[in-house]
C-alpha positions as CSV (number, residue, x, y, z in Angstrom):
1,M,0.2,0.0,0.2
2,I,1.1,3.2,-0.8
3,T,1.1,5.8,2.0
4,H,1.7,9.5,1.6
5,P,1.5,12.8,3.7
6,R,-1.0,14.0,5.6
7,T,-2.4,17.4,4.3
8,E,-1.5,18.8,7.8
9,E,2.1,17.4,7.5
10,L,2.3,18.8,4.1
11,V,1.7,22.3,5.7
12,E,4.0,21.7,8.5
13,A,7.1,20.5,6.0
14,V,6.2,23.8,3.9
15,A,6.5,26.0,6.8
16,R,9.5,24.4,8.2
17,W,11.5,25.0,4.9
18,I,10.3,28.6,4.8
19,D,12.1,29.1,8.0
20,T,15.0,27.5,7.1
21,V,15.7,29.7,4.0
22,R,14.0,32.7,5.8
23,P,17.6,34.2,7.4
24,E,18.5,34.0,4.1
25,L,16.5,36.6,2.4
26,K,16.3,40.1,2.0
27,P,14.7,42.1,4.9
28,R,10.9,42.4,2.8
29,D,10.9,38.7,1.5
30,A,12.0,37.4,5.3
31,F,8.8,39.2,6.7
32,L,6.7,38.2,3.9
33,A,8.1,34.5,4.4
34,R,6.9,34.7,8.0
35,V,3.6,35.8,7.3
36,A,3.6,32.9,4.9
37,V,4.4,31.0,7.7
38,N,1.7,32.3,10.1
39,V,-0.8,31.5,7.2
40,L,0.4,27.9,7.2
41,G,0.0,27.6,10.9
42,V,-3.6,28.8,10.4
43,V,-4.1,26.4,7.3
44,Q,-2.7,23.6,9.5
45,R,-4.8,24.5,12.4
46,E,-8.2,24.6,10.6
47,L,-7.5,21.4,9.3
48,T,-6.9,19.5,12.6
49,L,-8.9,21.7,14.9
50,G,-11.8,23.2,12.2
51,P,-14.0,20.0,12.0
52,A,-14.8,19.4,15.8
53,A,-14.9,23.5,16.3
54,E,-17.4,23.3,13.5
55,A,-19.7,20.2,14.5
56,E,-20.1,21.6,17.8
57,A,-20.9,25.3,17.1
58,V,-23.6,22.9,14.8
59,A,-24.9,21.1,17.7
60,R,-24.5,24.8,19.8
61,M,-26.5,26.9,17.4
62,S,-29.0,23.8,16.8
63,G,-29.8,23.8,20.6
64,L,-30.1,27.8,20.6
65,L,-32.6,27.9,17.3
66,G,-34.2,24.4,17.7
67,H,-33.5,22.3,14.7
68,T,-30.4,21.2,12.7
69,G,-28.6,22.1,9.5
70,S,-25.8,23.0,8.2
71,Y,-23.0,25.3,10.1
72,E,-24.1,28.2,7.1
73,D,-27.5,27.7,7.1
74,L,-27.6,28.1,11.2
75,T,-25.2,31.1,11.4
76,A,-27.1,32.8,8.7
77,E,-30.6,32.3,10.6
78,L,-29.0,33.3,14.1
79,C,-27.8,36.4,12.3
80,A,-31.1,37.1,11.2
81,R,-32.7,36.2,14.5
82,L,-30.4,38.7,16.6
83,Q,-30.6,41.9,13.6
84,A,-34.8,41.3,14.1
85,G,-34.3,41.3,17.5
86,E,-35.8,38.0,18.0
87,M,-32.9,37.0,20.0
88,D,-30.8,39.0,22.4
89,A,-28.2,38.9,25.7
90,E,-31.3,37.6,27.6
91,T,-31.8,34.6,25.4
92,P,-30.6,31.4,27.8
93,G,-27.8,30.0,26.2
94,L,-26.9,32.5,23.7
95,L,-23.9,34.3,25.2
96,A,-22.3,30.8,26.5
97,A,-22.7,29.4,22.7
98,L,-21.3,32.7,21.3
99,R,-18.3,32.8,23.5
100,A,-17.7,29.3,22.8
101,N,-17.7,29.5,19.1
102,A,-15.7,32.6,19.3
103,Q,-13.1,31.1,21.7
104,D,-13.0,28.0,19.5
105,Q,-12.4,30.4,16.3
106,V,-9.5,32.2,18.2
107,A,-7.8,29.0,18.9
108,I,-7.7,28.4,14.9
109,D,-6.8,32.2,14.1
110,Q,-4.4,33.1,17.0
111,P,-4.0,30.3,19.6
112,N,-1.6,32.8,21.1
113,Y,-3.8,35.7,22.0
114,S,-3.8,36.3,25.7
115,S,-7.6,35.8,26.2
116,A,-7.7,32.5,24.3
117,R,-5.8,31.0,27.2
């Protein structure tokens, strides 16, 4: 059987390679290489943490809205209900769900953000 690296392993390999050549680059290119490494880190975390974060968000939103659906559809409906004033800070479970969704997203986008710890 042929085995191949997983997507997240490929992303990590590219990021490591960029880090090895970065010291030899001109300052502007070194900066852009660092940005690229950071982007690859976000991609890697999205691949590894994203599916569970999305599934948990769907479960939370389904509980709030009273039905299941896709992440996109539930998010759109939740936003519409918030904009219409049908749900607000007094809605049981809303703030906890929004906080958990935001924390999961920050863990992917900026895991070293001080408030995320």
